[in-house]
N, C-alpha and C positions, 0 to 999 in steps of 0.2 A: 406580567406575562413571563412564563418560564422559557426564556430564550437564552441560549448559550452565547455570552458576549464574546468569547474567543472566536467563535465562528463568524460573527459579524465584524470583529476587529480585523480579520484577515484581509490583507490587501487594501487597507484603508486609503493610503496615499498613492497606491500604484494604479496607473492607468493601463498597465500592460494587460492585454487579453491573451490568455493561454490559447494558443492555436497549435497546429500540428506541422511538423517539419516535413518537407517534401523529399522524403528519403525512402528508398525501397524497404519495406518491412522485412523482406527475406534476406537482407544482407546482414545477418547477425553472426557474430563471431562464435565459433564453437569452443567452449571453454569447459574446464573440468567442473563438475557439479558437487561431488562429494568425495571425501577421502576415506571411504570404507567400502567393503565388498558387499554385494547383494546376491541373492540366489539367482540361478539361471531363470530366464523367462520361459513361459510355457507356450507351446504351439497355440495358434489362434484358430478359431473356427471360421467365422465369416469376416470379422474385422479384428485387427490386432488389439491385444490388450495393451494398456499403457504401463510400461515398466521403466524404472529408473536405471540409467547407465552410470557406472562409476567413473567413466573416463571422458565424458563429454556432456555438453548441455543439451542432452536429448533423452528421450525415453525410448529404449530399444525394444523391439519385438522380434519374435522368431516365427517364421511361417514358410512352408514349402522349401525347407532346408536353407532359406536365405534370411539373413538378418535385415530387418527393415527399421528405419528410424521413425519414431513418432515424437515429434516435438509438440508437447502439450500447449505451447504458447503460440503456435502458428495455426490459425484456423479461421473460422467465421462463425457468426451468429446465425442460427437457423430457427425456424418456427418450432415451438413445442407448446402444445396447449394443455399439458399437464399442469395441475395446480402446484404452486410453490410449496416448499417443505414446511413453511409456517406462514401465518398471516397476522394481522394486527389484533386478532382475537385470541390466537393460540400462543403468542409470545408475550409473557407478562412484563418483560424488561424492555420492550420496544420503545425507544424514545419518541416523544411527540414530534421532534424536529425532523425525524426521518420517516414519520408515519404519513406517507404521501397519499395513500388511499383515503385515510381519514379526512384529509384536507382537500379532497375532490379530484385528485389526479386520476385519469382514466387508467384502468388496469392493464391495458394492452402491452405496456412496456415489460410486464412480468413474463409474457409468454414467448420468450426466446431462450435458447440455451447455446452454450459455446460448444462448437464441434471442431476438434483438432482435425487437420487435413488427412492424417493417415491412421487414425485409430478411433475406437469408441472411448468415451470418457464417462465414468460413473457419476451418478448423482451423489449428493452428500448423504452419508450414512452415519447417523449420530452414534449408533452402537459401535461401529468400526472405529470411529474417531476416538471415542472415550476408552475403548479397549487399548488403543495405541498409546494414549497419554495417561493411562492409569498410574497412579502414585507418582505423578510428575507435575512440574510447574511450567507454564507457558506464559510468556510476557510479550505483549505488543508494545513497541518502543517507537514513539514518534509523535506527530501532531494529531489534529482532530480526525484525519483520515485513518490513522492507526486505530483510534477509538472507534471509528466507523466499522472497521473490520472486526474489532472485538465485539461490538454490538451485534453484528451479523452472526458471529460464532455463538454468542450467548443465545440468540433466538434459535439457531439451528440445534444446539445441544439441549435446550430446554424442552424440546419435544420428547426427549427421553427421560431427562431428570431435571427437576427444578433446582437451579443454583441458589446458594446462600450468599448474600452480600456480606463480606467480612470487613471491608474498608472502602470508604468513598469520601473524597474531599468535597468541599463546597462547590468547586467548579467542575467536578467529574474528571479532573485531569489524572488523578491516581485512583485506581479502583482495583479491588481484589474480590474475586468470586470463587466459591468453593462448591465442588460437586462431591458430596460426602460418599455416595455409593461407589465412586470410582477413585476417591482420594486424589482428585485432580483440582489444581489451583490455576485459575485464569486471571491474568493481571493486565493492566495497561499503565504505562509510565509516560508522562508527558515530557516532550522536549521539542522545541520549535526547529532546532537546527542540528541536533545530535551533539554539536559542540557548544561551548559556552557562548551565550548571547545575552547581553545586558541592554535593556531598553534605555535609550537616552532620555533624561528628564530635562526639559527646558522650561525655566521659570516656574518650577514646581509642578509641571504638567507632563504626563507621558507623551512622547513625541511620535510614537509608532515607528521610530528608526532605532536600529540596534547596532551595538558594537559587537561584532562576531569574531571570536578568537578561533581561527580555523585550525589551530594546532593544539587546542585544549578541549578534551572530551568533557561533556557535561556530566557532572557528578550526580545529578538528579536521577540518572538511570545507571551510570557506570558503577556507582557505589552499591547498587542493589542486585548485582548479577549473581552473587553467590547463591547456589541452590537452584538456579534457574536451569531447566533442561532444554527449553526451546525459546529462542529470542527472535522475534520477527521485527526487523528494524526497517524504517522508511523515513524519508524526508523530502523536502523540495519546495512546498508551496509558500513557506514563510520567507523565502529568499527574494520574492518578487515585490520588493519595496525598497525604499532608501535604507541601505545598510552600509556600515563601515567595517572594513576587513582588517584584521590584525594577524600578524605572525610574530612569534617571539616577543610579544608585548608591544610591538611597533605597528603603527598604522601604515598599511601598505597600499590601500586603495579603497574602493567603494563599489556600491551597486546603485545606479540611478541617483547619484548625489549631486550632479551638475556643479561640481567643484573643479575649476580649471587646474587646481594644484594637485588633484588626485587622479589616479588612473581608474577609470570605470571598467572593472573586470567583468561585469555582468554576472547573472545568477549561475550560469553553467559552471564557471570556474569555481565559484564558492561552494556549490553543491558537491562538486567532485572532490574538492579538498577536504570538506567536512566529512564526507563519507570515507575518504582514505584514512583520515585520523581515527575515525571510529572503528573501522575494520582492523586497522593495525593495533589499536588498543585491545580489542577482543582477541586477536591472534596471539598476543603476548601475555595475556592475563592468565594467571594460574587458576583463578576462580572459574574460568570458562573452558577448561580442558574437557569437560564432559558435556558441554553445551553444543547444541546444533544451532547455528546462526543462519537465519533465513533473511535474505535481502529482498524486500518487495519493491519492485521498480516503480518509477514515477508515473503518476497518472494526472493528466491535465484537467482543468475545468473546461466547460463548454459555453462560456459566455459569448454572446453575439451582440454586436453594436454597443459595447461598453463593458463594464466590469461590475463589481459589487455595488458601488455607490454612485455610479453615473449612468444608470439606465440599462445595464447589461441584462440580458435575459436568455433563457434556453427553453424553447417551446417545440423542439423536435418531437415527433410522435413515433419514430422508429429508428433503428440503428442507422448510422451513416454507411454509405457504401465506401469501399476502399478508394474508389476514384474521388469521392468527395473529400475524404481525409487527405489524400495526397495532393489535392489542389490547394490546400491551405498552407500558410507559412508560419513559422514560429520556432519555439525552443523545445517543445515537448520531446521530439524524437532524439534531439541532440543530448538532452538531459539523460534519457534512458541509455543512450549509447555510452555516455561518460560513466554512468553507474556500472554498466556491464564491464567496461574497461577496467575500472578500479577493482571490481569484484574479481576479474580474471587475474589481476596482478597479485592480489592477496592470496588467492587460492593456490597460485603457483609457488608462493614463497613460504607458506605455513607448513608446520609439521603435519604428517599424515594423520595423526590422531585428532587434529582439529577438523571440525565438520562445518562446511559452509554450503548453503543451498541458494539458488537463484529462483525467486518467484516472479517471473517476468510477465506481468499483467498489462504492460503498457499498450501494446497493440489492441488487445481485446477491449480495453476501456476507452481508448481513443475513438472507437467506433460507436460507443454507447452514449451519444449526446442526449438520448431520450430518457436516461436513467436517473437524472437528478431531481430533487424536489422542485426546482424552478420557483414558481409562484405558489406551489402547494405545500405550504408550511406556515407556522405562525409568524407572519412577516412584520417587519418594522419599516415604515416609510416606503412601502412597495418595493423592497429589496428582494431580488430573486437569488436563490441558492443554486448555483450551477457548478459547484465544486464537490459537495458531499453527495452521497448516494442514498436513494430511497431504500427502505427495508419493508418487505423483501425487494430484491432487485439485483442488478448486475454485480454488486459488490459481493454477493454470496459466492460468486465464482472463485474469488480469492481463497475462500475456505474450502471449496471443493478441490482446488489445486493443492492447497496445503494438506488436505487429508491424504491425497495420493502420495505427496512427497514424504510426509512423516511416516506413512505406512510402509514405505520402502526403505 
């Protein structure tokens, strides 16, 4: 069976179920998004257009001689019965693990769209995206969710031009695709933690526990940044297991290790430190001076009554209401806040020629418990996938937002 073992490997020994932190979604810090200037926004007609501001984490609009703020990341999912931009017949690269309709999932989850509170938001335009990235290279850097976003973008762009596969390893961890008519290269680079993480081997067997060096960036991606114009980085889900944390080569603590001699720092601390190391590396790297770095914020799984290997499932049939989200407890919103905090620090400290952008999808995806494969994929031992996203599906929003960001 063609099943991605890395996706099943995820969270093997962790009984932690990703839930949502009871924190107001609207209490977001306003931070600088980019360090370069943009053209003035145009007056709107009925709804403001979404435009990127150079001095805050918002999209500014002008209307009635007043400036209005449109934060693309604050909104709600509303019904939209238009067909998706692609389907499992029109996307030749759609992986079977994300092909939920093929495996019997009801299509109702497709007919929703994200609506920012204060402006209209355009659907994905393959022609616009490819014009923006023409003669450039874009890399997704992260785990299988980074690959999930890359797979979505491949499907979206393939409606205009069929990509050519230039490189692909046996596990699909490193891939390179090329769009010859636009001289555009699309890549994905695998890294579980962004920083160095070595799996512990016990009696010759992989233990699923890692030694994570929080102050050492992983060369699997950091050594390949030269020539990259856009880097979309993300991380988070591999921290939810027994891991051992190092700084300066010294063991400083752990995550879920149950060792009385070690401090259990928890995943939020580790995710924050790993991101800080990675952003600082990019900010100081000469190879990255012309690169736009996009941080895609954390998105949780929606397992209920368990996790990957202990009966967890996700059978919701529509988006959660905000009250449902807010009634749950967990780490998800804290992780997002820690990432935004570290992002703000690095943006304030870097030279103005460095370009950093926040792709804040956390709230939108917290609501979409209905958008995972669940039981609708080639399952092993009745395991449900409540972490990754169906294609087509809510994950396409990430690339709709990316289109707006890069276009500005």
